[in-house]
N, C-alpha and C positions, 0 to 999 in steps of 0.2 A: 248198587254201589258198594265198594269195599269199605272197611272200617276207617282206614287211614284217610282215604279221599273224603269220606263224609265228615270226619273230624276237621279236616282242613277247611271244608266249606262251613262247618259250624263255627270255627274260629273267625272266619271272615264275617259271617253274619253277626256274631257276638260283638265284634269290633264296631260294626255299624250301630248296634243297639247301645253300646257303651258310650258312643258319642252323644246320643240323645239323653242317656242317663246322666251324663255330666251336666248337660244344659238344664235338665229338669231338676236335678238335685241341687244345683246352684240356686235356682229360683226358690226351692224349698228352704234352703239355708238362709237366704235373704229374708224370706217371709217369717221364718222363726225368729230371726234377729229383730225384725221390726215389731214382732209381737211381744218382745221382751224376754225371749228364751235366752239362756246363757249358752255358750258353745257346748258345755257339757250336757245340758238338757237336750239340745238339738241333736247332738251326736248319739245320745242314749236312745232317742226315739228312732233314729235312722238304723241303729244296729239291733235294737230289741224289738221294736214294732216292725220296721222294714216293710212299709206298705205305702207307696208313694201318694196315691190319691187320698187314702185315709189319713195320712200325716198332714196333708194340706187342710183337710176337713177338720182334723183335731185342733190344729192351730187356730182356725177360725172360731171353733166352738169355745176354746179356752179364752180367746180374746173377748168373745161375746158374753163370758161369765156363766156358761152352761155348767151345771153340776157334773161331777165326774161320772155318775151312772149314765147320764144322758150321752156324754162323750163316748163312753164304751159301747153303748147300745147302737148309736148311730154309725159309728165307724165299723162296728161288726157287721151291720146291715150292708154297708158299702162294700165290705170285703167278702160278702157271702158268695160271690162268684168263685172263690177259691175252693169251695165245697165241690163245685163241678170239676175243677182242675184235678183235685186230689182223687175224686171218684174215677176219673179217666185214667189216672196213673197207677192207682192202687193195684189192679190186676197184674200189671207189668213188674211191680216191685215186690212181689210176695217173697222172693228169695233174699231180699236185702234185710239185714238185721234191724230190729226195731229202733235201736238208738240212731242208726244212720238214717233211717226213714224219717225219724222225728226232725233231724237236722235238715233233711231234704225238704220237709214240709215247711220249715221256718224260712227257707230260701226260695220257696215257690212263689213266683211272680207271673204276671201275664207273659213277660218276655221269656223267662226261663221255661215256662210251659210250651210256648210256641216253638222255641228253638229246639228243645229236647224232643218234642213230639215229631217235628220234621226230621230230626236226626235219626230217631228210632225207625221212622217209616222208610228212610232211605236204606238202612242196613238190615231191616227186617227183624230186629231184636232189641232188647234193652241194652244200654251201655251206660253203666253208672258213672264212669269217668266223664263221659260226654255230658251227663246232666250237671256234674260239678263244674265243668268248663262253661256251660251255658249260664248257670246260676251265679257263680262268682265273677266270671269274666264280663258278662253282659250288664249286670246290674249291681250286685252287692258292693264290689270294690269301687267302681266309678261313682255309684250313688253316695256312698259314705265319704269319699274323697271330695266330691262336689259339695256335699252338705257342709263339711268343714270349711271349705273355701268360701261358701256363701255366707255362713254365719260369722266368719272372722273378717273377711275383706270385702264382702258384698256391699257394704255401706259406701264404698268409693264409687259405685256406679249410680248416677243420679236417677235414671229411669230405666231399669232393665226390661220393663214391659214393652218398650218400643222395639226391642230386638225380636219379639215373637217367640221367645224361648218356651212359652207355655204350650205351643202346638207341636214341638219337636217330637216328644214322646208319642202322642197319638198318631202322628204321621208315620213314625217308625213302625208302630204296631199294625197299621193298615198295610204297610209294605210286607210285613211278615205274613199277615193273613192271606194276602194275594198268592204268596208262594205255596200255601197249603191247599189251594183250590185245584184239586186234581180231577174233578168230575162233576156231573150234574147235581148230585146230592150235596156235595160240599158247597157248590155255588148257591143252591137254593137255601141251604142252612145259613150261609153267611149273609145273603141279602135279606132273607126272612128275619133272621135274628137282629140284623141292624135296624130293619124297619120297626120291629116290635120294640126294640130298646129305645129308639128315638120317640116313637109314638107314646109309649107308656111313660117314658121319662118326662115328656112335656106335660103329661096329665098328673102323674103321681110322684114325680121326682126322679132324679138320676139313679139313685140306689135301687129303686124298684124296677126302673127301666133296664138296668144291667141284668138283674135276675130274670126278668121276663124274656129278654133277648137271649140270654144264655140257656134258658130252658126251652123256649119256643122254637128257636132256630134249629137245633138238632132234631126236634120232633117233626118239623116240616121236612127236613132232609130225609128222615127215615120213612116218611109217608110217601115219598116219591118212589115209584117202582124201579127196581134195579135194572140197569141196562144189560145188554148181552155181553158187555166187556167183563162182567164179573163171573161169567160161567167158568167153572173149574175144569181143568183137564184131568183125565184119569191118571192117578199116581202110577209112575213107572212108564208111562207112554212117552213117545218122542215129543209130543206136544208139551207135556209137562216139563220135560228136561229143557227144551228150548225156551219155554216161558221163564224159567228161572236161571237162564244164562249158563246152562250146563250141557251144551250139545255134546253128544257122543259118550255120555256117562251112563246111560240107561241100557238095560238089556232088551234085545229084541226077542219076540216070542220063540224064535228058533235057536236061541243061543244057550239055553240051559241056565241053571241057577248059578249064583256066585260061588266060586271055588271049584267049579267043574273044570278039570284040565282040558276037556274037549271043547269048552266054550271059548269062542273068540270074542275079543272086545268089539264094542260098537264101532270104534274107529276103523278096525280092520274090515268089518262088514261094509261100512260105508265106502272104504277105499275099493273094495271089490266091485261094489255097484258102479263106482265111477270109472272102473277100468284101470286103476292105479296099481303099480307093483307093490 
């Protein structure tokens, strides 16, 4: 897929995630308001911390009177999955200056990771602008806008829990994950990771479950033997050109090297084979 088409698809996907971010951010703003947070405090957490599930957990810990070292430790454990995200993106971002990579790390969320990785896979390379589109458009802007709405006007809604807003974000993430399942290994990794996360979470807690699923799922996928569909075609062969949507651009063995005036193009050779003038 070309860059422009992939970016258009990225925007559509980001808009869907933005809708769920608005709902989930509103619930967070309302929770922060009920916990006694001022609008400034709630907004500071959404812009500086910017970690949805960890923000909900932090609000509960603060209300429960937990000391700040405990709040930091437990929320850091809950967000440990971002180590996996950053490790997956790091090799692709080596050419990006450190200052911009630091900002990209701050904006890295589950949604930004899923959207950008899908976008990179479609175009076959890194697209820094695409990452910013995913990060800002899908979560950062709608999350903070919804936080402000929830902490200021959320008190006018008597019982927001009855609308089921708390399940919108997880449902959206499941939809994104399904779009990334392109083969047996991805399917095994997703199902195995989900099973490990749920099982471990029920026994040891959600934070440990997330880490177990994030680490165990990919290992299960990697343990599965690669299928024949991953076999590579010889570089320069017709099969290689056709696989990468470039028919007619490779040289045939009888055509000579590039720049040889006696060499004809592959298109001319194919026309001769078909009997075309």
